[in-house]
C-alpha positions as CSV (number, residue, x, y, z in Angstrom):
1,X,-44.5,52.7,-3.1
2,X,-46.6,53.7,-6.0
3,X,-48.1,51.3,-8.4
4,X,-47.1,51.4,-12.1
5,X,-49.6,52.7,-14.6
6,X,-50.5,49.4,-16.1
7,X,-51.0,47.7,-12.7
8,X,-53.4,50.3,-11.2
9,X,-57.1,49.7,-11.4
10,X,-58.0,53.2,-12.3
11,X,-61.7,52.8,-13.1
12,X,-63.6,55.8,-11.6
13,X,-67.3,56.2,-11.3
14,X,-67.8,59.0,-13.7
15,X,-69.4,56.9,-16.4
16,X,-70.5,53.4,-16.6
17,X,-68.4,50.8,-18.3
18,X,-70.0,49.3,-21.3
19,X,-71.2,45.7,-21.3
20,X,-68.9,43.3,-23.1
21,X,-69.2,40.1,-25.0
22,X,-68.0,36.9,-23.3
23,X,-64.2,37.1,-23.7
24,X,-61.9,34.3,-24.6
25,X,-60.0,32.8,-21.6
26,X,-56.7,34.5,-20.9
27,X,-53.6,32.6,-22.1
28,X,-51.6,31.0,-19.4
29,X,-47.8,31.5,-19.5
30,X,-46.0,28.8,-21.3
31,X,-42.4,27.6,-20.8
32,X,-40.0,29.5,-22.9
33,X,-37.8,32.5,-23.0
34,X,-38.6,35.3,-20.6
35,X,-39.4,37.7,-23.5
36,X,-42.0,35.2,-24.7
37,X,-43.6,35.1,-21.3
38,X,-43.8,38.9,-21.3
39,X,-45.4,38.9,-24.7
40,X,-48.1,36.7,-23.2
41,X,-48.6,39.1,-20.4
42,X,-48.8,42.0,-22.8
43,X,-51.4,40.2,-24.9
44,X,-53.6,39.9,-21.8
45,X,-53.1,43.6,-21.0
46,X,-54.2,44.5,-24.5
47,X,-57.3,42.6,-24.0
48,X,-58.1,44.8,-21.0
49,X,-57.8,47.8,-23.3
50,X,-60.5,46.2,-25.5
51,X,-62.8,45.6,-22.6
52,X,-62.0,42.0,-21.8
53,X,-63.1,41.7,-18.2
54,X,-61.7,38.2,-17.8
55,X,-58.3,39.5,-18.9
56,X,-58.6,42.2,-16.2
57,X,-59.4,39.6,-13.6
58,X,-56.6,37.2,-14.5
59,X,-53.9,39.9,-14.9
60,X,-52.6,39.9,-11.4
61,X,-52.3,36.1,-11.3
62,X,-50.6,36.0,-14.6
63,X,-48.1,38.6,-13.6
64,X,-47.3,36.5,-10.5
65,X,-46.8,33.3,-12.6
66,X,-44.5,35.1,-15.0
67,X,-42.4,36.3,-12.0
68,X,-42.2,32.8,-10.7
69,X,-40.9,31.5,-14.1
70,X,-38.4,34.3,-14.2
71,X,-37.0,33.1,-10.8
72,X,-36.9,29.5,-12.0
73,X,-35.2,30.3,-15.3
74,X,-31.6,29.2,-15.9
75,X,-29.2,32.1,-15.2
76,X,-27.8,31.8,-18.7
77,X,-31.0,33.0,-20.4
78,X,-30.4,36.5,-19.0
79,X,-27.4,37.1,-21.3
80,X,-29.9,37.4,-24.2
81,X,-30.6,41.1,-24.7
82,X,-34.2,40.4,-25.5
83,X,-34.7,38.8,-22.1
84,X,-32.9,41.7,-20.3
85,X,-35.3,44.1,-22.0
86,X,-38.2,41.9,-21.0
87,X,-37.3,42.4,-17.4
88,X,-37.8,46.2,-17.8
89,X,-41.1,45.7,-19.7
90,X,-42.2,43.3,-16.9
91,X,-41.5,45.9,-14.3
92,X,-43.3,48.6,-16.1
93,X,-46.3,46.3,-16.8
94,X,-47.0,45.7,-13.2
95,X,-44.3,43.1,-12.3
96,X,-43.0,43.0,-8.8
97,X,-39.7,44.7,-8.1
98,X,-39.1,42.1,-5.4
99,X,-38.9,39.5,-8.1
100,X,-36.5,41.5,-10.3
101,X,-34.2,42.2,-7.3
102,X,-33.8,38.4,-6.9
103,X,-32.6,37.9,-10.5
104,X,-28.8,37.4,-11.1
105,X,-28.0,41.0,-11.7
106,X,-24.5,40.2,-13.0
107,X,-26.0,38.1,-15.7
108,X,-28.6,40.6,-17.0
109,X,-27.8,42.0,-20.4
110,X,-29.6,45.3,-20.0
111,X,-29.0,49.0,-20.1
112,X,-28.0,50.1,-16.6
113,X,-29.8,53.4,-16.7
114,X,-33.0,51.9,-18.0
115,X,-33.0,49.1,-15.5
116,X,-32.3,51.4,-12.5
117,X,-34.8,54.0,-13.8
118,X,-37.6,51.5,-14.1
119,X,-36.8,50.1,-10.7
120,X,-36.8,53.5,-9.1
121,X,-40.1,54.3,-10.8
122,X,-42.0,51.3,-9.6
123,X,-40.5,51.6,-6.1
124,X,-41.7,55.2,-5.8
125,X,-38.4,57.0,-6.1
126,X,-39.7,59.6,-8.5
127,X,-36.9,62.1,-8.4
128,X,-34.3,59.4,-9.1
129,X,-36.4,57.9,-11.8
130,X,-36.7,61.3,-13.5
131,X,-33.0,61.9,-13.4
132,X,-32.2,58.4,-14.8
133,X,-34.9,58.4,-17.6
134,X,-35.0,62.1,-18.7
135,X,-32.5,61.8,-21.5
136,X,-33.7,58.5,-22.8
137,X,-35.1,58.7,-26.4
138,X,-37.9,56.1,-26.6
139,X,-37.7,56.0,-30.4
140,X,-34.1,54.8,-30.3
141,X,-35.2,51.7,-28.3
142,X,-36.9,48.5,-29.6
143,X,-40.5,49.3,-30.1
144,X,-42.0,47.3,-27.2
145,X,-39.5,48.7,-24.7
146,X,-39.6,52.2,-26.1
147,X,-43.4,52.5,-25.8
148,X,-43.3,51.4,-22.2
149,X,-40.5,53.8,-21.3
150,X,-42.3,56.7,-23.1
151,X,-45.5,56.1,-21.1
152,X,-43.5,56.2,-17.8
153,X,-41.7,59.4,-18.9
154,X,-45.1,61.0,-19.6
155,X,-46.2,60.2,-16.0
156,X,-42.9,61.4,-14.5
157,X,-42.8,64.8,-16.2
158,X,-46.6,65.6,-16.3
159,X,-46.3,68.2,-13.5
160,X,-42.8,69.7,-14.0
161,X,-42.5,69.6,-17.8
162,X,-45.9,69.2,-19.3
163,X,-44.7,69.8,-22.9
164,X,-42.1,67.0,-22.5
165,X,-44.7,64.7,-21.0
166,X,-47.1,65.3,-23.9
167,X,-44.2,64.6,-26.4
168,X,-43.4,61.3,-24.7
169,X,-47.1,60.3,-24.5
170,X,-47.3,60.9,-28.2
171,X,-44.3,58.6,-28.6
172,X,-46.0,55.9,-26.5
173,X,-49.1,56.1,-28.7
174,X,-47.1,55.9,-31.9
175,X,-44.8,53.1,-30.8
176,X,-47.5,50.8,-29.4
177,X,-50.8,51.5,-31.2
178,X,-53.7,49.2,-30.3
179,X,-52.3,48.3,-26.9
180,X,-52.9,49.1,-23.3
181,X,-49.9,51.4,-23.5
182,X,-51.6,53.5,-26.1
183,X,-54.9,53.4,-24.1
184,X,-53.1,54.5,-20.9
185,X,-51.2,57.2,-22.9
186,X,-54.5,58.6,-24.2
187,X,-55.9,58.7,-20.7
188,X,-52.9,60.6,-19.3
189,X,-52.5,63.0,-22.3
190,X,-56.1,64.2,-22.5
191,X,-55.8,66.1,-19.2
192,X,-52.4,67.6,-20.1
193,X,-53.6,68.8,-23.5
194,X,-56.7,70.3,-21.9
195,X,-54.5,72.2,-19.4
196,X,-52.5,73.4,-22.4
197,X,-55.6,74.8,-24.0
198,X,-55.1,72.9,-27.2
199,X,-58.6,72.2,-28.2
200,X,-57.9,70.7,-31.6
201,X,-55.6,68.0,-30.0
202,X,-58.0,67.6,-27.1
203,X,-60.8,66.8,-29.6
204,X,-58.5,64.5,-31.6
205,X,-57.4,62.4,-28.6
206,X,-61.0,62.1,-27.4
207,X,-62.2,60.8,-30.8
208,X,-59.2,58.4,-30.9
209,X,-60.2,57.0,-27.6
210,X,-63.8,56.6,-28.5
211,X,-62.8,55.0,-31.8
212,X,-60.5,52.4,-30.3
213,X,-61.0,52.1,-26.5
214,X,-64.5,53.1,-25.6
215,X,-65.0,49.6,-24.1
216,X,-61.8,49.6,-22.1
217,X,-62.1,48.5,-18.5
218,X,-60.5,51.9,-17.7
219,X,-62.9,54.0,-19.8
220,X,-64.3,55.6,-16.6
221,X,-60.9,57.0,-15.8
222,X,-60.5,58.5,-19.3
223,X,-63.9,60.3,-19.0
224,X,-62.9,61.6,-15.5
225,X,-59.8,63.1,-17.0
226,X,-61.6,64.4,-20.0
227,X,-64.1,66.2,-17.7
228,X,-61.2,67.8,-15.7
229,X,-59.4,68.9,-18.9
230,X,-62.6,70.4,-20.3
231,X,-63.7,72.3,-17.2
232,X,-60.4,73.3,-15.7
233,X,-59.4,75.3,-18.8
234,X,-61.0,77.7,-21.1
235,X,-61.4,75.3,-24.0
236,X,-65.1,75.0,-23.5
237,X,-65.7,78.7,-23.2
238,X,-65.6,79.7,-26.9
239,X,-69.1,79.7,-28.3
240,X,-67.7,78.9,-31.8
241,X,-66.6,75.5,-30.5
242,X,-69.7,74.6,-28.7
243,X,-71.2,72.4,-31.4
244,X,-68.0,70.4,-31.3
245,X,-68.1,70.1,-27.5
246,X,-71.7,68.8,-27.8
247,X,-70.5,66.1,-30.2
248,X,-67.9,65.0,-27.7
249,X,-70.3,65.0,-24.8
250,X,-72.8,62.9,-26.7
251,X,-70.4,59.9,-26.0
252,X,-71.0,60.2,-22.2
253,X,-73.9,58.9,-20.2
254,X,-76.8,61.3,-19.7
255,X,-76.2,62.0,-15.9
256,X,-72.5,62.8,-16.5
257,X,-73.3,64.9,-19.5
258,X,-75.8,67.0,-17.4
259,X,-73.2,67.5,-14.7
260,X,-70.7,68.7,-17.3
261,X,-73.0,71.1,-18.9
262,X,-73.8,72.7,-15.5
263,X,-70.1,73.0,-14.7
264,X,-69.5,74.6,-18.1
265,X,-72.4,77.0,-17.7
266,X,-71.2,78.2,-14.3
267,X,-67.6,78.5,-15.3
268,X,-68.7,80.5,-18.4
269,X,-70.9,82.8,-16.3
270,X,-68.1,83.6,-13.8
271,X,-65.8,84.4,-16.8
272,X,-68.4,86.6,-18.4
273,X,-68.9,84.2,-21.4
274,X,-72.7,84.6,-21.4
275,X,-73.2,83.1,-24.9
276,X,-71.7,79.8,-23.6
277,X,-73.5,80.1,-20.3
278,X,-76.8,80.2,-22.2
279,X,-75.9,77.3,-24.6
280,X,-74.8,75.1,-21.8
281,X,-77.7,76.1,-19.6
282,X,-80.2,75.2,-22.3
283,X,-78.5,71.8,-22.9
284,X,-78.8,71.2,-19.1
285,X,-82.5,72.0,-19.2
286,X,-83.1,69.3,-21.8
287,X,-81.3,66.7,-19.7
288,X,-82.7,67.6,-16.2
289,X,-85.8,66.2,-14.5
290,X,-88.8,68.4,-13.7
291,X,-88.6,70.2,-10.3
292,X,-85.1,68.8,-9.7
293,X,-82.2,70.8,-8.3
294,X,-80.4,70.4,-11.6
295,X,-83.3,71.9,-13.4
296,X,-83.3,75.0,-11.1
297,X,-79.6,75.5,-11.7
298,X,-80.1,75.2,-15.4
299,X,-82.8,77.9,-15.2
300,X,-80.5,80.0,-13.1
301,X,-77.7,79.9,-15.7
302,X,-80.0,80.5,-18.6
303,X,-81.8,83.3,-16.7
304,X,-78.5,85.1,-16.0
305,X,-77.4,84.9,-19.7
306,X,-80.8,86.3,-20.8
307,X,-81.0,89.1,-18.2
308,X,-77.5,90.4,-18.9
309,X,-77.8,90.2,-22.7
310,X,-80.8,90.7,-25.0
311,X,-83.7,89.2,-23.1
312,X,-83.8,91.4,-20.0
313,X,-87.5,91.0,-19.0
314,X,-87.6,87.2,-19.7
315,X,-84.3,86.7,-17.9
316,X,-85.3,88.6,-14.8
317,X,-88.6,86.8,-14.7
318,X,-86.8,83.5,-15.0
319,X,-84.4,84.4,-12.1
320,X,-87.2,85.6,-9.9
321,X,-89.2,82.4,-10.4
322,X,-86.3,80.2,-9.1
323,X,-86.8,78.1,-6.0
324,X,-83.8,79.3,-4.1
325,X,-83.9,76.3,-1.7
326,X,-82.9,74.1,-4.6
327,X,-79.8,76.1,-5.5
328,X,-76.3,75.3,-3.9
329,X,-75.4,77.8,-1.2
330,X,-72.5,79.1,-3.2
331,X,-74.8,80.0,-6.1
332,X,-77.2,82.2,-4.1
333,X,-74.8,85.2,-3.8
334,X,-74.3,85.0,-7.6
335,X,-78.1,85.1,-8.1
336,X,-78.4,88.1,-5.8
337,X,-75.6,89.9,-7.6
338,X,-77.1,89.2,-11.0
339,X,-80.5,90.4,-10.0
340,X,-79.1,93.6,-8.5
341,X,-77.0,94.2,-11.5
342,X,-80.0,93.7,-13.8
343,X,-82.2,96.0,-11.7
344,X,-79.5,98.6,-11.7
345,X,-79.7,98.7,-15.4
346,X,-83.3,100.0,-15.2
347,X,-82.6,102.7,-12.6
348,X,-83.2,106.2,-14.0
349,X,-80.3,108.5,-14.6
350,X,-79.5,111.0,-11.9
351,X,-81.3,114.3,-12.5
352,X,-84.0,112.7,-14.5
353,X,-87.6,113.8,-13.9
354,X,-89.8,112.1,-11.4
355,X,-92.4,111.4,-14.0
356,X,-89.8,109.7,-16.2
357,X,-88.7,107.6,-13.2
358,X,-92.2,106.5,-12.4
359,X,-93.2,105.7,-15.9
360,X,-91.3,102.9,-17.7
361,X,-90.3,103.5,-21.3
362,X,-92.7,102.3,-24.0
363,X,-90.0,100.1,-25.4
364,X,-88.4,97.9,-22.7
365,X,-84.7,98.6,-22.2
366,X,-82.2,96.2,-23.5
367,X,-78.7,95.6,-22.2
368,X,-76.3,94.8,-25.1
369,X,-73.1,93.8,-23.4
370,X,-71.4,93.2,-26.7
371,X,-71.8,96.9,-27.4
372,X,-71.1,98.1,-23.8
373,X,-67.7,97.0,-22.6
374,X,-68.0,99.1,-19.5
375,X,-71.1,97.3,-18.3
376,X,-69.7,93.9,-19.2
377,X,-66.5,94.6,-17.2
378,X,-68.7,95.6,-14.3
379,X,-70.7,92.4,-14.4
380,X,-67.6,90.3,-14.7
381,X,-66.0,92.0,-11.8
382,X,-68.9,91.6,-9.5
383,X,-69.5,88.0,-10.4
384,X,-65.7,87.2,-10.2
385,X,-65.4,88.8,-6.7
386,X,-68.4,86.9,-5.4
387,X,-67.0,83.7,-6.9
388,X,-63.7,84.2,-5.1
389,X,-65.5,84.9,-1.9
390,X,-67.8,81.8,-2.1
391,X,-65.7,79.2,-3.9
392,X,-64.4,77.6,-0.6
393,X,-67.8,77.5,1.0
394,X,-69.5,74.1,1.3
């Protein structure tokens, strides 16, 4: 059985979680209507989105207490539609399905499809949940319920129907702003938007997360998804956007920022985007330590971009000076191919005189790939073939 979005502790070690001020103690559930108990639970969850570590620690216990009060409630309370909706919200907020199955089903005033769809989702019956919830329009539901359902729809359709998933995650953000639902929607949507190559929205969602949830207990998960969305698409490969990418990456810790620049530089190199290769390589140089493996890789990427564009001599010298032992094994064939390609550029034309071949030109040759599409295609082909051959090697 999978765990619902709001139950899972999704913090990943991509970036450190910020330090927080001492939070106020989490509210304990009070006696009252089930929908009031669920509101208390949601208030604690919203504290998690703001970085309240005490709320994060007490969330599981509070969820259990709310479930116990559900079971102890007079059966007559479930005829209230608000309480029926609260059962679904409880489920999608990390509540136990075993608790809900013990409630008097014949007394629950709740939409059948929503109830069964939510139960199927938290119990891991994804196909059934998709079928039951696909046609539900979150904006036609009460706000609290609609936002929760939209978040679940975003998770259910992320792989099969990404455009629908993005639309539903937009609904979740709009229906429940300032809550853990919005925070979770931003975390899920950033990867989908990156895969869709929508840079403007990718940037918008990132800035929204920074503005409202940078202290979230789950911020590490957001930056992990951000990195995947950035590097598994071509949105970082346009040099005209690079300054905007730099602004976004400034929000990440130094070590993670360095890793991302190296990934961007390599991806750009393999795709023949040498301007971006150089920009990312130079950023990596400023962040890497002297004599480190990261520094050698940064020199490698910058050297490639120089040798194959307008700084032939300097680029080749930079590549020849590399300590190959510090490069990952998969990068060595790319280094060899680049050096060979660069040296081929200086070979004399067939039929040229021996004297001309022995004597280098007064003005060093320059390779302008922007003006030579044939040479660019050749470089991209060679690097691409080597990348395909080596990508599965350790």
